[in-house]
Rosetta silent file (secondary structure, phi, psi, omega in degrees, C-alpha in Angstrom):
SEQUENCE: XXXXXXXXXXXXXXXXXXXXXXXXXXXXXXXXXXXXXXXXXXXXXXXXXXXXXXXXXXXXXXXXXXXXXXXXXXXXXXXXXXXXXXXXXXXXXXXXXXXXXXXXXXXXXXXXXXXXXXXXXXXXXXXXXXXXXXXXXXXXXXXXXXXXXXXXXXXXXXXXXXXXXXXXXXXXXXXXXXXXXXXXXXXXXXXXXXXXXXXXXXXXXXXXXXXXXXXXXXXXXXXXXXXXXXXXXXXXXXXXXXXXXXXXXXXXXXXXXXXXXXXXXXXXXXXXXXXXX
SCORE:     score description
SCORE:     0.000 S_00000001
   1 L     0.000  127.065  177.237 -105.440  -58.276  190.997 S_00000001
   2 L   -72.012  148.335 -177.568 -108.937  -59.686  191.459 S_00000001
   3 L   -95.817  158.301  169.714 -111.646  -57.049  190.522 S_00000001
   4 L   -62.827  147.370  171.241 -114.504  -55.831  192.598 S_00000001
   5 L   -93.493  119.241  173.658 -117.801  -57.367  191.588 S_00000001
   6 E  -104.868  116.971 -177.434 -120.421  -54.769  190.290 S_00000001
   7 E  -105.578  161.321  177.002 -123.987  -55.800  190.301 S_00000001
   8 L  -108.722  118.366 -176.277 -127.060  -54.020  188.865 S_00000001
   9 L   -59.218  126.563  174.614 -129.883  -53.546  191.298 S_00000001
  10 L    96.887  -10.507 -178.362 -132.872  -55.460  190.313 S_00000001
  11 L  -134.179  155.356 -179.665 -131.235  -57.659  187.719 S_00000001
  12 L   -87.296   57.272 -177.307 -129.123  -60.858  187.739 S_00000001
  13 L  -131.151  121.114 -175.185 -126.114  -59.078  186.058 S_00000001
  14 E  -128.071  117.900 -178.223 -122.763  -59.085  187.778 S_00000001
  15 E   -94.179  133.705  171.147 -119.556  -57.562  186.209 S_00000001
  16 L  -170.491  142.130 -178.515 -116.172  -59.055  187.348 S_00000001
  17 L   -68.695  -11.211  176.229 -113.118  -59.918  185.492 S_00000001
  18 L  -107.483   -4.872  179.780 -113.336  -63.373  186.966 S_00000001
  19 L   -96.755  174.174  173.755 -116.920  -64.066  186.464 S_00000001
  20 L   -55.424  143.449 -175.539 -118.832  -65.101  183.179 S_00000001
  21 L   -55.567  135.999  170.995 -118.752  -62.495  180.459 S_00000001
  22 E   -99.659  135.082  175.985 -121.503  -59.896  180.285 S_00000001
  23 E   -91.505  121.935  173.258 -122.819  -58.739  176.997 S_00000001
  24 E  -112.186  109.574 -172.878 -123.417  -54.903  176.429 S_00000001
  25 E  -141.858  157.178 -175.095 -125.084  -54.625  173.176 S_00000001
  26 E   158.852 -173.301  175.503 -127.291  -52.345  171.048 S_00000001
  27 E   -84.711  157.604  177.852 -127.374  -49.794  168.436 S_00000001
  28 E   -60.118  -47.995 -171.783 -124.967  -46.754  168.434 S_00000001
  29 E  -135.650  152.900  170.095 -127.973  -44.356  168.590 S_00000001
  30 L   -73.904  110.791 -175.472 -131.781  -44.747  168.963 S_00000001
  31 L   -82.409  -43.133  178.603 -133.085  -44.326  165.437 S_00000001
  32 L  -167.618  158.859 -173.928 -136.725  -44.852  166.252 S_00000001
  33 H   -62.348  -46.800 -178.469 -138.799  -46.526  168.921 S_00000001
  34 H   -60.094  -55.477 -175.967 -139.929  -49.520  166.736 S_00000001
  35 H   -62.738  -37.484 -179.871 -136.494  -50.533  165.526 S_00000001
  36 H   -64.505  -46.307 -176.957 -134.905  -50.068  168.920 S_00000001
  37 H   -75.196  -26.339  170.076 -137.453  -52.337  170.738 S_00000001
  38 H   -70.471  -32.296  178.999 -137.270  -54.970  167.920 S_00000001
  39 H   -75.176  -37.816  179.337 -133.542  -55.068  168.181 S_00000001
  40 H   -65.154  -40.238  170.301 -133.676  -55.330  171.992 S_00000001
  41 H   -61.575  -41.436  175.941 -136.089  -58.297  171.718 S_00000001
  42 H   -71.825  -31.275 -179.435 -133.875  -60.121  169.363 S_00000001
  43 H   -73.182  -31.603  178.341 -130.778  -59.454  171.391 S_00000001
  44 H   -68.929  -38.312  174.434 -132.639  -60.823  174.497 S_00000001
  45 H   -68.110  -38.517  178.264 -133.402  -64.070  172.704 S_00000001
  46 H   -64.492  -43.288 -177.276 -129.856  -64.488  171.512 S_00000001
  47 H   -59.886  -43.691 -175.608 -128.442  -63.753  174.943 S_00000001
  48 H   -63.982  -40.108 -175.448 -130.894  -66.208  176.598 S_00000001
  49 H   -66.043  -39.546 -177.098 -130.004  -68.982  174.016 S_00000001
  50 H   -91.633    0.590  177.293 -126.248  -68.499  174.824 S_00000001
  51 L    54.284   55.304  172.169 -126.885  -68.047  178.541 S_00000001
  52 L  -125.463  141.053  177.661 -125.016  -64.721  178.731 S_00000001
  53 E   -70.098  143.642 -168.741 -126.169  -61.779  180.748 S_00000001
  54 E  -115.862  136.295  162.182 -127.391  -58.804  178.684 S_00000001
  55 E  -126.702  131.163 -172.879 -127.273  -55.116  179.184 S_00000001
  56 E   -94.281  127.595 -175.766 -128.888  -53.037  176.449 S_00000001
  57 E  -110.885  139.302  168.849 -126.971  -49.899  175.223 S_00000001
  58 E  -167.759  146.044  176.593 -128.208  -47.057  173.049 S_00000001
  59 E   -95.098  149.057  173.583 -127.591  -43.266  172.970 S_00000001
  60 L  -100.358   -4.806  176.308 -130.338  -40.823  172.994 S_00000001
  61 L  -155.233  125.581  169.191 -127.971  -38.060  171.648 S_00000001
  62 L  -100.682   99.550 -172.131 -124.648  -38.471  169.924 S_00000001
  63 L   -82.075   -8.358 -176.450 -123.070  -35.109  170.750 S_00000001
  64 L  -111.210   31.138 -178.818 -119.700  -35.852  169.150 S_00000001
  65 L   -64.062  150.065 -177.866 -120.680  -36.513  165.582 S_00000001
  66 L   -60.812  -43.005 -170.566 -118.053  -35.600  162.855 S_00000001
  67 L  -120.376  154.640 -176.015 -120.497  -33.223  160.970 S_00000001
  68 L   -73.659  -19.546  176.424 -123.189  -30.847  162.174 S_00000001
  69 L   -78.315  -12.864 -173.802 -125.527  -32.675  159.477 S_00000001
  70 L   -67.300  147.476  177.840 -125.010  -36.008  161.125 S_00000001
  71 L   -67.184  126.024  177.564 -128.054  -37.758  162.708 S_00000001
  72 L  -100.714  -18.226 -174.277 -127.786  -37.241  166.512 S_00000001
  73 L   115.353  179.601 -174.961 -130.770  -39.171  167.829 S_00000001
  74 L   -79.988   -7.323 -172.325 -134.256  -38.319  169.365 S_00000001
  75 H    93.843  169.701 -167.512 -132.928  -36.292  172.254 S_00000001
  76 H   -78.841  -35.486  179.541 -132.965  -37.031  175.925 S_00000001
  77 H   -71.909  -47.281 -177.363 -136.752  -36.999  176.601 S_00000001
  78 H   -68.596  -41.604  178.362 -137.595  -39.123  173.555 S_00000001
  79 H   -66.207  -37.678  174.908 -134.780  -41.395  173.935 S_00000001
  80 H   -65.656  -31.011  177.017 -135.231  -42.095  177.664 S_00000001
  81 H   -68.207  -32.701  172.405 -138.753  -43.046  176.831 S_00000001
  82 H   -65.374  -51.379 -172.487 -137.631  -45.633  174.476 S_00000001
  83 H   -62.766  -34.789  175.961 -135.064  -46.983  176.866 S_00000001
  84 H   -61.433  -34.246  174.488 -137.705  -47.068  179.657 S_00000001
  85 H   -64.459  -47.376  177.886 -139.910  -49.288  177.388 S_00000001
  86 H   -61.495  -42.343  178.353 -136.959  -51.722  176.830 S_00000001
  87 H   -69.627  -40.221 -171.281 -136.355  -51.894  180.557 S_00000001
  88 H   -84.372  -41.752 -172.285 -139.974  -52.260  181.683 S_00000001
  89 H   -87.361  -31.542 -171.114 -141.407  -54.485  178.885 S_00000001
  90 H  -106.420   -3.658 -177.709 -138.315  -56.674  178.175 S_00000001
  91 L    50.405   44.978  175.734 -136.846  -56.696  181.744 S_00000001
  92 L  -114.764  139.626  174.193 -133.381  -55.706  180.520 S_00000001
  93 E   -69.920  145.255 -171.405 -131.102  -53.299  182.271 S_00000001
  94 E  -119.584  145.176  170.113 -130.167  -50.252  180.088 S_00000001
  95 E  -125.503  141.026  178.516 -127.024  -48.146  179.585 S_00000001
  96 E  -141.194  152.244  170.645 -126.774  -44.750  178.038 S_00000001
  97 E   -97.931  147.590 -177.690 -124.089  -42.143  177.828 S_00000001
  98 E  -114.098  146.133 -178.251 -124.417  -38.650  179.311 S_00000001
  99 L  -119.512  -12.981 -179.992 -122.626  -35.597  177.921 S_00000001
 100 L  -139.348  152.559  174.401 -123.614  -32.833  180.278 S_00000001
 101 H   -56.265  -34.595 -176.183 -124.277  -32.480  184.003 S_00000001
 102 H   -66.956  -18.207 -178.762 -127.693  -31.250  183.286 S_00000001
 103 H   -88.305  -13.627 -166.285 -128.609  -34.522  181.674 S_00000001
 104 H   -65.212  -48.925 -170.532 -127.435  -36.831  184.564 S_00000001
 105 H   -61.834  -45.250 -175.411 -130.343  -36.629  187.041 S_00000001
 106 H   -65.627  -39.128  179.814 -132.912  -37.284  184.281 S_00000001
 107 H   -66.042  -47.108 -177.209 -130.978  -40.221  182.686 S_00000001
 108 H   -54.442  -31.517  174.368 -130.570  -41.686  186.160 S_00000001
 109 L   -54.602  -34.342 -173.224 -134.374  -41.981  186.496 S_00000001
 110 L  -110.214  -42.225 -175.873 -134.413  -44.563  183.784 S_00000001
 111 L   -86.386  155.751 -176.973 -130.975  -46.143  183.337 S_00000001
 112 L  -104.309  -18.823  173.534 -129.084  -48.705  185.273 S_00000001
 113 E  -130.679  131.428  174.988 -125.563  -47.689  183.968 S_00000001
 114 E  -102.520  125.003 -176.367 -124.471  -44.213  183.254 S_00000001
 115 E  -109.935  137.101  177.764 -121.558  -44.038  180.710 S_00000001
 116 E   -98.567  114.625 -176.331 -119.006  -41.295  180.438 S_00000001
 117 L   -59.589  155.823 -172.966 -117.948  -40.964  176.763 S_00000001
 118 H   -64.566  -40.273  175.058 -114.208  -41.384  176.065 S_00000001
 119 H   -55.852  -24.006 -171.741 -113.845  -37.679  174.976 S_00000001
 120 H  -111.321   15.288 -173.368 -115.229  -36.556  178.317 S_00000001
 121 L   -72.392   -5.264  177.191 -113.395  -38.930  180.656 S_00000001
 122 L  -109.205    9.115 -175.974 -111.446  -36.174  182.296 S_00000001
 123 L   -81.124   94.309 -171.206 -114.531  -33.954  182.896 S_00000001
 124 H   -57.041  -47.121 -176.954 -114.549  -33.947  186.694 S_00000001
 125 H   -55.005  -49.942 -174.927 -117.953  -32.321  187.088 S_00000001
 126 H   -60.848  -45.362 -173.677 -119.681  -34.727  184.765 S_00000001
 127 H   -62.717  -45.437 -179.182 -117.915  -37.812  186.352 S_00000001
 128 H   -72.872  -31.767  172.145 -118.924  -36.696  189.863 S_00000001
 129 H   -64.958  -41.864  179.497 -122.477  -35.923  188.942 S_00000001
 130 H   -73.428  -36.739  173.946 -122.959  -39.393  187.508 S_00000001
 131 H   -56.791  -37.244 -176.769 -121.271  -40.905  190.529 S_00000001
 132 H   -69.645  -20.421 -179.444 -123.604  -39.025  193.023 S_00000001
 133 L   -70.370  -16.709 -177.627 -126.672  -40.772  191.357 S_00000001
 134 L    79.359    3.706 -176.346 -125.447  -44.035  193.097 S_00000001
 135 L   -91.624  167.569  169.220 -125.759  -45.919  189.793 S_00000001
 136 E   -54.931  128.815  177.441 -123.061  -47.943  188.032 S_00000001
 137 E  -110.170  125.496  172.626 -120.642  -45.609  186.148 S_00000001
 138 E  -106.064  124.535  174.834 -118.905  -46.989  183.044 S_00000001
 139 E  -113.715  120.832  175.479 -116.032  -44.769  181.874 S_00000001
 140 E   -72.431  125.312 -175.569 -114.720  -45.073  178.477 S_00000001
 141 L   -72.536  127.133  177.361 -110.914  -44.650  178.713 S_00000001
 142 L   -56.355  142.950  176.214 -110.024  -41.753  176.325 S_00000001
 143 L   -58.206  -17.295 -175.549 -108.155  -42.413  173.112 S_00000001
 144 L  -107.115   12.479 -164.628 -105.518  -40.009  174.517 S_00000001
 145 L  -109.416  129.694  162.832 -105.408  -41.477  177.951 S_00000001
 146 L   -62.361  136.244 -179.914 -102.723  -43.826  179.498 S_00000001
 147 H   -57.636  -26.180 -179.000 -104.259  -46.923  180.964 S_00000001
 148 H   -74.678  -16.995 -172.374 -102.774  -46.334  184.399 S_00000001
 149 H   -73.922  -12.218  179.201 -104.652  -42.872  184.443 S_00000001
 150 H   -62.347  -23.427 -174.340 -107.985  -44.727  185.127 S_00000001
 151 H   -65.645  -39.438 -179.207 -106.941  -44.824  188.785 S_00000001
 152 H   -65.463  -40.805  175.136 -107.321  -40.932  188.940 S_00000001
 153 H   -63.163  -41.094  176.010 -110.915  -41.357  187.541 S_00000001
 154 H   -57.436  -40.101  171.094 -111.825  -43.991  190.024 S_00000001
 155 H   -57.747  -37.507  178.169 -110.762  -41.478  192.726 S_00000001
 156 H   -62.275  -46.376 -175.936 -113.209  -38.928  191.363 S_00000001
 157 H   -69.446  -34.769 -179.370 -116.109  -41.421  191.411 S_00000001
 158 H   -72.206  -27.827 -178.218 -115.178  -42.702  194.971 S_00000001
 159 L   -62.412  -25.183 -175.280 -114.993  -39.060  196.178 S_00000001
 160 L   -95.715    4.542  178.233 -118.826  -38.948  195.580 S_00000001
 161 L    84.772   20.239 -173.042 -119.305  -42.103  197.694 S_00000001
 162 L  -120.787  124.770 -179.280 -119.745  -44.498  194.634 S_00000001
 163 L  -122.647   17.494 -176.612 -117.658  -47.544  194.202 S_00000001
 164 L  -103.611   83.413 -172.481 -119.643  -49.225  191.395 S_00000001
 165 E  -118.835  144.405  172.758 -117.265  -48.575  188.481 S_00000001
 166 E  -126.498  148.028  173.338 -116.507  -50.026  185.117 S_00000001
 167 E  -127.830  130.045  179.599 -113.633  -49.028  182.820 S_00000001
 168 E  -112.021  123.127  170.704 -113.786  -49.591  179.036 S_00000001
 169 E   -81.169  134.302  172.528 -110.913  -49.974  176.576 S_00000001
 170 L  -136.297   24.862 -179.769 -111.872  -48.570  173.248 S_00000001
 171 L    94.895  160.651 -178.227 -108.619  -48.040  171.425 S_00000001
 172 E  -129.027  138.654 -179.730 -105.910  -45.292  171.327 S_00000001
 173 E   -52.301  124.819  178.487 -105.317  -42.657  168.694 S_00000001
 174 L  -125.650   87.302 -174.048 -102.626  -43.736  166.296 S_00000001
 175 L    76.161 -154.831 -175.473 -101.923  -40.791  163.874 S_00000001
 176 L  -102.377  136.165  170.859 -104.912  -39.255  162.127 S_00000001
 177 L    59.902   38.469  174.969 -108.281  -41.177  161.507 S_00000001
 178 L  -152.428  144.131  175.071 -106.944  -44.324  163.074 S_00000001
 179 E  -121.398  146.765  162.194 -107.118  -46.380  166.401 S_00000001
 180 E  -125.145  153.121  172.760 -105.020  -49.178  167.636 S_00000001
 181 L  -103.854  118.285  176.832 -105.653  -51.392  170.741 S_00000001
 182 L   -96.657  107.209 -174.071 -102.722  -51.840  172.892 S_00000001
 183 L   -60.779  -22.545  179.286 -103.600  -55.111  174.775 S_00000001
 184 H   -66.642  -16.728 -179.574 -101.230  -54.218  177.499 S_00000001
 185 H   -68.312  -27.373 -178.061 -103.841  -51.587  178.654 S_00000001
 186 H   -64.917  -47.093  168.428 -106.254  -54.387  179.798 S_00000001
 187 H   -67.081  -26.834  176.592 -104.031  -55.742  182.458 S_00000001
 188 H   -73.726  -36.808  176.684 -102.875  -52.297  183.475 S_00000001
 189 H   -70.237  -29.777 -179.544 -106.497  -51.133  183.817 S_00000001
 190 H   -73.519  -21.035 -177.991 -107.318  -54.241  185.808 S_00000001
 191 L   -72.253   -9.214  176.572 -104.738  -53.290  188.469 S_00000001
 192 L   -78.917   -6.078  163.862 -107.059  -50.455  189.527 S_00000001
 193 L    95.884   10.582 -179.953 -109.235  -53.226  190.911 S_00000001
 194 L  -120.063  160.416  178.470 -112.462  -52.742  188.840 S_00000001
 195 E   -61.861  138.208 -179.093 -114.183  -54.703  186.078 S_00000001
 196 E  -100.766  131.038  179.636 -112.715  -54.040  182.596 S_00000001
 197 E  -112.568  143.948  172.375 -114.979  -53.863  179.562 S_00000001
 198 E  -109.850  115.842  170.629 -113.710  -54.206  175.990 S_00000001
 199 E   -78.777   92.021 -166.544 -115.417  -52.106  173.372 S_00000001
 200 L   -70.386  -30.861 -173.341 -115.012  -54.354  170.325 S_00000001
 201 L   -93.029  -36.525  174.521 -116.710  -52.197  167.695 S_00000001
 202 H   -70.246  -25.940  179.194 -115.520  -48.638  168.548 S_00000001
 203 H   -71.222   -8.382  174.812 -111.915  -50.055  168.687 S_00000001
 204 H  -108.888    8.865  175.528 -112.009  -50.733  164.961 S_00000001
 205 E   -63.896  142.703  171.659 -113.449  -47.302  164.282 S_00000001
 206 E  -103.333   89.117 -170.753 -111.622  -44.881  161.790 S_00000001
 207 L   -57.940  128.205  179.922 -112.567  -41.592  163.345 S_00000001
 208 L    55.117   21.465 -171.094 -113.747  -39.105  160.717 S_00000001
 209 L   -69.652   -8.608  173.885 -112.262  -41.527  158.194 S_00000001
 210 L  -107.806   15.360 -179.769 -114.977  -40.745  155.687 S_00000001
 211 L    86.076  -79.189 -179.174 -114.548  -36.967  155.970 S_00000001
 212 L   -98.690    6.367  172.274 -117.870  -36.033  157.383 S_00000001
 213 L  -157.066  170.723 -177.194 -118.340  -39.435  159.282 S_00000001
 214 L   -91.979  152.474  173.068 -116.315  -42.156  160.609 S_00000001
 215 E   -99.201 -165.383  178.025 -115.274  -45.311  158.985 S_00000001
 216 E  -171.837  161.158  175.540 -114.413  -48.662  160.372 S_00000001
 217 L  -118.743   76.046 -169.724 -112.640  -52.044  159.913 S_00000001
 218 H   -62.966  -15.924 -175.990 -115.270  -54.548  161.077 S_00000001
 219 H   -70.263  -14.599 -177.222 -113.081  -57.468  159.962 S_00000001
 220 H   -98.802    0.757  178.540 -110.958  -56.882  163.127 S_00000001
 221 H   -65.713  -43.189  176.920 -113.834  -57.096  165.588 S_00000001
 222 H   -65.001  -58.707 -178.658 -113.491  -60.883  166.099 S_00000001
 223 H   -64.974  -26.154  175.902 -109.726  -61.141  166.528 S_00000001
 224 H   -69.987  -39.002  179.048 -109.513  -58.139  168.833 S_00000001
 225 H   -63.731  -46.666  177.409 -112.328  -59.556  170.852 S_00000001
 226 H   -57.322  -41.474  179.790 -110.591  -62.943  171.107 S_00000001
 227 H   -65.723  -44.687  178.900 -107.355  -61.118  172.351 S_00000001
 228 H   -66.929  -50.139  172.768 -109.211  -59.132  174.936 S_00000001
 229 H   -53.433  -36.092  176.547 -111.239  -62.030  176.328 S_00000001
 230 L   -64.937  -14.779  178.171 -108.146  -64.068  176.626 S_00000001
 231 L   -87.777   -8.288 -176.960 -106.846  -61.472  179.141 S_00000001
 232 L    82.418   87.185  177.477 -109.886  -61.913  181.419 S_00000001
 233 L  -121.531  171.767 -174.643 -112.411  -59.143  181.120 S_00000001
 234 L   -89.046  -33.411 -179.110 -115.789  -58.561  182.675 S_00000001
 235 E  -151.058  158.534  172.924 -117.794  -57.645  179.490 S_00000001
 236 E  -114.421  128.814 -176.322 -117.783  -57.184  175.808 S_00000001
 237 E  -105.152  126.329 -171.633 -119.331  -54.043  174.460 S_00000001
 238 E  -143.679  121.225  177.297 -120.678  -54.424  170.899 S_00000001
 239 E   -87.579  137.429 -166.136 -122.740  -52.088  168.808 S_00000001
 240 E  -129.841  140.918  178.760 -125.257  -54.154  166.754 S_00000001
 241 E  -141.710  144.680  173.725 -127.677  -53.015  163.863 S_00000001
 242 L   -59.513  -36.261  169.055 -130.111  -55.032  161.842 S_00000001
 243 L  -140.650   84.046 -175.762 -128.627  -53.596  158.745 S_00000001
 244 H   -41.464  -35.767 -176.043 -125.278  -51.742  159.313 S_00000001
 245 H   -67.817  -21.807  178.515 -125.198  -50.315  155.838 S_00000001
 246 H  -101.757    2.460 -179.592 -128.405  -48.331  156.646 S_00000001
 247 L   -68.403  146.915  179.207 -127.455  -47.353  160.208 S_00000001
 248 L   -77.192  -13.151 -176.104 -127.560  -43.632  160.941 S_00000001
 249 L  -157.213  128.583  175.526 -124.425  -43.773  163.109 S_00000001
 250 L    59.903   27.984  179.135 -121.408  -46.100  163.131 S_00000001
 251 H   -60.619  -35.283 -175.650 -122.627  -48.541  160.582 S_00000001
 252 H   -63.564  -29.035 -176.402 -119.116  -49.108  159.278 S_00000001
 253 H  -113.753    4.443 -178.095 -117.897  -50.747  162.562 S_00000001
 254 L   -87.196  153.202  171.092 -121.179  -52.177  163.863 S_00000001
 255 E   -85.739  149.888  173.982 -122.060  -55.951  163.697 S_00000001
 256 E   -82.581  152.142 -176.907 -125.182  -57.104  161.887 S_00000001
 257 H   -68.970  -22.475  172.585 -127.659  -58.898  164.080 S_00000001
 258 H   -67.699  -29.738  177.464 -127.383  -61.963  161.805 S_00000001
 259 H   -95.515   -8.430 -179.164 -123.727  -62.495  162.537 S_00000001
 260 H   -54.871  -50.673 -174.828 -123.983  -61.841  166.208 S_00000001
 261 H   -59.001  -39.140 -178.660 -124.800  -65.393  167.424 S_00000001
 262 H   -68.033  -47.771  175.551 -121.933  -67.117  165.685 S_00000001
 263 H   -54.273  -47.848  175.996 -119.496  -64.297  166.973 S_00000001
 264 H   -62.542  -41.894 -177.330 -120.835  -64.625  170.420 S_00000001
 265 H   -59.064  -45.192  173.081 -120.655  -68.407  170.553 S_00000001
 266 H   -51.016  -51.364 -172.679 -116.870  -68.133  169.697 S_00000001
 267 H   -70.774  -41.891 -171.803 -116.233  -65.429  172.370 S_00000001
 268 H   -80.245  -25.170  169.587 -118.180  -67.025  175.177 S_00000001
 269 H   -59.560  -44.768  179.424 -116.447  -70.443  174.636 S_00000001
 270 H   -66.245  -40.820  178.050 -113.144  -68.724  174.874 S_00000001
 271 H   -61.284  -39.823 -175.804 -114.238  -66.699  178.027 S_00000001
 272 H   -76.282  -30.985  171.366 -115.257  -69.895  179.801 S_00000001
 273 H   -66.165  -43.573  174.684 -112.061  -71.650  178.849 S_00000001
 274 H   -59.244  -44.133  179.683 -109.882  -68.765  180.066 S_00000001
 275 L   -89.623    1.782 -177.123 -111.728  -68.486  183.316 S_00000001
 276 L    46.706   53.663  172.873 -112.117  -72.239  183.707 S_00000001
 277 L   -89.999    0.000    0.000 -115.802  -71.995  184.074 S_00000001
């Protein structure tokens, strides 16, 4: 089934399983304004050089960290201020995740894509609130959800009069502290008729694998990305950090900025071959 094309108002970014791949990239969480803007500038340069549309992603609050002592981010007001600078100064559309209905309206004033986190993908009130903004809604398929169940989520979003929907595959729980990617999920999710995104870095996460934080198997980011792209997807979601070893969240499964160009070159070539672009 061909997917609907989802565009972002004011930007030349179009998501479709049949169109050229979109890159959704950025840090797991906003650590500070300076480093976030610096990373966004460098991502824009890389994306322009490789001729790939870019959406910048970053969280203002990581509400589901393993430990109460884990860094969560600057909060909604400080975080949206940073994302507004990325959007205004660098002319890049921005994506962030919302964790509560009370955050949705404020986040919608700045962002171009509102993301529903995987653990909240069945929360009807949150999904409908995001849908009512009229913005593109990206739903992370929960680690506990069957791929065909995204059809029910689409129904919730459409009930609010919104049909600009993305669904993201990010792995399935496999025992404790482990995820696997069932590549059958991608064609099943595509049957819902919407663009499918592959979250390349969260899919190799080892949830709570370090006890008070998550681990990761970054060596599998490239092979899993190749497999997903070979099935025809709309976008690749990648968390990137200047120095993952010093990242305040998800460093174990993030790509370093220095390795991103080579990684993307391989993926984009494969995407264009598969789609005969």
